[in-house]
N, C-alpha and C positions, 0 to 999 in steps of 0.2 A: 183830212183832205187836204186842207190848204197848205199844207207843207210839202205834200207831193205835187200839187200844180206849181206851186213855188219852185221847186225842183226843176219840173219841165220846161216853167220859163227860162229859167237860168241855163238850161241848156238850148233852147230858142236864142238866147242872146250869142251863144258861143256858137253851133251847127249853122251854117249857110242851108237856105232852103227848110228850117225847122221853125215855123213863127214861134216868138216868145211870147206876144203882148196878149193873146187870146188866152195864153194858161194864167197870166198875171192878173187878169179881169176877173178869171174863175176863181182865182185863189183869195182875191180882195172879196169876192161876195161870198167864198166859204169863212173868212175870217171876220166878216161883217155879222153872219147869222151866228157864228160859232164865240166869238173873242174879239171885240172892238178894239182892244190892245195891240193883236197883232196886225189887224187891218190898218192903224195908227202906224205902226212899224213899217208895214209895206209901202203904204204911201208917203211915208217919210223918204223912202228911197230916193237918191238923184234922177236916175234916168226911168227905174221902173213906176216909182209915184206919179211921174208926169205923166206917162204913157195911159196910167190907168184912170188918172181925173181928166186926161182929154177924152177918152173913151167914153166915160160916165156923163161929161158935158156935152155929148153930141158934136164935137170939134174936129173928128176926123185924124186923119194923118197928113203930114207934110209933104208935098208934093216930090222932094226927094226920096222919102220912105216908101212913097208908092213907088217911084222905080226901082228902088234897091230891092223891095221885096216881088215885085213881077219878075225883073231879071235872074233873081235867085229862084222861082218857082220854073221860069222857062230853062236856065241852066241846070237843073235838077230834075225836071223832065227830061231835056235833052240829053244827060249822062245815062241815067236810068234805063232809057227806052230801048239802047240795043241788049241790055240783059233781061229783057221779058222776052221769053221763045214765044209766046202764043200771040197770035197777031189780034185777036179780040182782046187780051190784055193789053198790049198796046196804045189801041183804041181807046180803050176805057181809061189809061193812064193819061193819053193827051187832053181827052175831056175833063178830068180830075184837075189838071193843071190849068186848061182853058177856064173851066168854071174859077178856078181860084183868081186867074188874073180878071176876069171879067167882073166878079165880085168886088174887087179891090178898086178897078178904074171906074165902076158905074154906079155900087151902092155905097162905097165908102168915102164920106166927103172929104174933100181937098182943103186943108188948113192952109191959110194964105198967111205969109209974115206981116 
């Protein structure tokens, strides 16, 4: 499962609007329970390891990353909204996007340099 989640995390680094960090955190948790060698490998990756270690330590996200994440959510919702034919679906999609933005801005701590 850790490898599948790592693959989703890599997709999250490539695709705009698709989160990557959450998948890497879950992959590290799977590796920690199954094979600590793979957890150490994941944590030793330059970008990914730092993200997972920061999450585990409760340091949160840099302000720039929060802006990028919220902008990606807003753009993804904006571009996909006209493709949803039902008004209830459009409202639900906007609420999901708003919930994501609110979670990032209000619940995730901001890491200051």
